[in-house]
C-alpha positions in Angstrom: 73.7 128.9 66.3 71.5 125.9 67.1 69.4 124.4 64.3 65.6 124.2 64.4 65.9 120.5 65.5 68.2 121.6 68.3 65.6 124.1 69.3 62.8 121.5 69.4 64.9 119.4 71.7 65.8 122.4 73.9 62.1 123.1 74.3 61.5 119.5 75.3 64.4 119.5 77.7 63.1 122.6 79.6 59.7 121.0 79.9 61.3 117.8 81.3 63.9 119.5 83.4 62.1 119.8 86.7 63.3 123.4 86.9 60.0 125.1 85.9 57.5 126.3 88.5 54.4 124.1 88.7 52.3 126.9 87.2 54.6 127.5 84.3 55.0 123.8 83.5 51.3 123.2 83.6 50.7 126.2 81.3 53.3 125.1 78.7 52.1 121.5 78.8 48.6 122.8 77.9 50.0 124.6 74.9 53.0 122.6 73.6 52.5 123.2 69.9 52.7 127.0 70.1 55.7 126.7 72.5 57.6 124.4 70.1 56.8 126.7 67.2 58.0 129.7 69.1 61.3 128.0 70.0 62.1 127.7 66.3 60.3 130.7 64.9 63.1 133.4 64.9 64.8 131.4 62.0 61.8 132.2 59.8 64.0 134.9 58.2 65.4 132.1 56.0 62.0 131.9 54.5 60.6 135.4 54.9 63.7 137.2 53.5 64.0 139.4 56.5 67.4 140.5 57.9 68.5 138.3 60.8 68.4 141.2 63.3 64.8 141.8 62.5 63.8 138.5 64.0 66.7 137.9 66.4 67.1 141.4 67.9 70.8 141.4 68.0 73.6 141.9 65.4 76.5 139.6 64.7 78.7 140.0 66.5 76.4 140.9 69.5 77.0 144.3 71.1 77.2 142.8 74.6 74.5 145.2 75.7 70.9 144.5 76.2 70.2 140.7 75.7 68.1 139.9 72.7 65.1 138.6 74.5 65.0 141.8 76.6 65.4 143.9 73.4 62.4 142.3 71.9 60.2 143.0 74.9 61.5 146.6 75.1 60.7 147.1 71.5 57.2 145.6 71.8 56.0 146.2 75.4 52.6 144.6 74.8 54.4 141.2 74.4 56.0 141.6 77.9 52.5 141.1 79.4 51.6 137.5 78.9 48.6 137.9 81.2 47.1 140.1 78.4 47.8 137.6 75.6 45.7 134.7 74.7 47.2 131.5 76.1 48.6 130.0 72.8 50.1 133.4 72.0 51.8 133.6 75.4 53.2 130.1 75.1 54.6 130.9 71.6 56.3 134.0 73.0 57.8 132.0 75.8 59.4 129.7 73.2 60.5 132.7 71.0 62.3 134.3 73.9 64.1 131.1 74.7 65.3 130.8 71.1 66.9 134.2 71.3 68.6 133.3 74.6 70.0 130.0 73.2 71.3 131.6 70.0 73.0 134.5 71.8 74.6 132.1 74.3 75.9 130.0 71.4 77.7 132.9 70.0 79.4 133.8 73.4 80.0 130.3 74.6 80.9 128.4 71.4 81.3 130.4 68.2 83.2 133.4 69.5 85.9 131.5 71.5 86.3 128.5 69.2 85.5 129.6 65.7 85.5 133.4 65.8 88.1 135.9 64.3 90.3 135.5 67.4 90.5 131.7 67.3 94.1 130.5 66.5 93.5 127.4 64.4 92.8 126.9 60.8 91.8 129.7 58.4 88.7 131.9 58.9 87.0 130.2 55.9 87.9 126.7 57.2 86.5 127.5 60.7 83.3 128.8 59.2 82.9 125.6 57.2 83.7 123.4 60.2 81.4 125.4 62.4 78.5 124.3 60.1 79.8 120.8 60.0 79.6 120.7 63.8 76.1 122.2 63.7 75.1 119.5 61.3 76.6 116.8 63.5 74.8 118.2 66.6 71.6 118.4 64.6 71.9 114.6 63.8 72.4 113.8 67.5 69.1 115.6 68.3 67.3 114.1 65.3 67.9 110.7 66.9 66.1 111.9 70.0 63.0 113.2 68.4 60.0 111.2 69.6 57.8 111.5 66.5 55.2 113.7 68.1 56.7 117.1 67.3 55.1 117.4 63.9 51.6 116.6 65.4 52.1 119.2 68.1 53.2 121.8 65.6 49.9 121.4 63.7 48.1 122.8 66.7 49.9 126.1 66.5 47.9 128.6 64.6 49.5 132.1 64.4 47.0 134.9 64.7 48.7 138.3 64.9 51.3 136.9 67.3 54.2 139.0 66.2 54.0 142.6 64.8 57.3 142.1 63.0 56.6 138.7 61.3 53.6 138.0 59.1 51.2 135.2 60.0 51.6 133.7 56.6 55.3 133.5 57.0 55.0 131.8 60.4 52.5 129.4 59.0 54.8 128.6 56.0 57.7 128.0 58.4 55.5 125.8 60.6 54.4 123.8 57.5 57.9 123.4 56.3 59.0 122.0 59.7 56.1 119.6 59.8 56.9 118.3 56.3 60.6 117.7 57.2 59.6 115.9 60.4 57.4 113.4 58.6 58.6 109.7 58.8 61.0 108.9 56.0 61.5 112.6 55.1 64.9 114.3 55.1 65.6 117.2 57.4 67.4 119.7 55.2 70.0 121.1 57.7 73.1 120.5 55.6 71.4 121.8 52.5 70.6 125.1 54.2 74.2 125.6 55.4 75.6 124.5 52.0 73.5 127.1 50.1 74.9 129.8 52.4 78.5 128.8 51.8 78.1 127.9 48.2 79.2 124.3 48.7 77.3 121.0 48.4 75.5 119.4 51.3 77.5 116.2 50.5 80.7 118.1 51.4 79.3 119.0 54.8 77.9 115.6 55.5 81.1 113.8 54.4 83.1 115.5 57.1 80.3 115.1 59.7 80.2 111.3 59.1 84.0 111.0 59.4 85.1 110.2 63.0 88.6 111.2 62.2 87.6 114.6 60.8 85.2 115.3 63.6 87.9 114.5 66.1 89.9 117.4 64.7 86.9 119.7 65.5 86.6 118.3 69.0 90.3 118.9 69.6 89.5 122.6 69.3 86.0 122.5 70.7 86.0 120.1 73.6 82.8 118.1 73.9 82.5 119.0 77.5 82.2 122.7 76.5 79.3 121.8 74.2 77.7 119.9 77.1 78.3 122.9 79.3 76.6 125.1 76.8 73.5 122.9 76.7 73.4 122.8 80.5 73.7 126.6 80.7 70.9 127.1 78.1 68.7 124.7 80.1 69.1 126.5 83.4 68.9 130.0 81.9 65.9 129.0 79.9 64.1 127.8 83.0 64.9 131.0 84.8 63.6 133.1 81.9 60.3 131.1 81.5 59.7 131.3 85.2 60.3 135.0 85.2 58.2 135.6 82.1 55.3 133.5 83.3 55.3 135.0 86.8 52.5 133.6 89.0 51.4 137.0 90.3 51.1 138.5 86.8 50.2 135.5 84.7 48.3 133.2 87.0 45.9 135.5 89.0 43.9 134.0 91.8 40.7 133.9 89.7 42.6 131.5 87.3 42.3 133.6 84.2 45.3 133.5 81.8 44.2 135.8 79.1 41.4 137.7 77.5 
């Protein structure tokens, strides 16, 4: 699945895409910090100790039934009414829904066909390792695109009962950890997180990710154009979802009110 850095870039891409309605774009531009935090927040389970399905609303492998973002809104109908949420809360939820969409699409478009149990190259354990190498490499590509303002924007996000299934203190701790990693001169600990899960060293992951020859082997099985197609699909589906969630008739009433 995409890393937090990937999610930060996906959030920026949808804002810059030209695919959002004017009202939706204006609203999210007014609350960028909560939107960015929401786009990363489902991964808080790495800090909170929750099971992944408690924050992502789908199992691995996915069932192929109700999409995760719809499952969340079905489980918590109050969150499906952004017009009844305070504006920062609604912006956060918009980002959260997009994270679920992007993660689920990664499983179907990238992991399952190229690294899953049915893939016909390498061993299962090797594919899992190289999947995390690829995610680290993609994380590095997006790290190079960060504009330095993400940490400042994240400081403006102040969770206040935003999710009934995640504690505010866990969201704040997640926010603060991201802010710390995004500081100039600090290291983003993507490889360390993957290494701990696989019981290998971060250096083992990074050594492969830095090797053009060894990355070429991954790209022989996972064509770069498929990765680009995944990002394009996420962008268009994300814009559709945001425009649908922040519907003008429900969320931007004629009197201009956007929340209590």
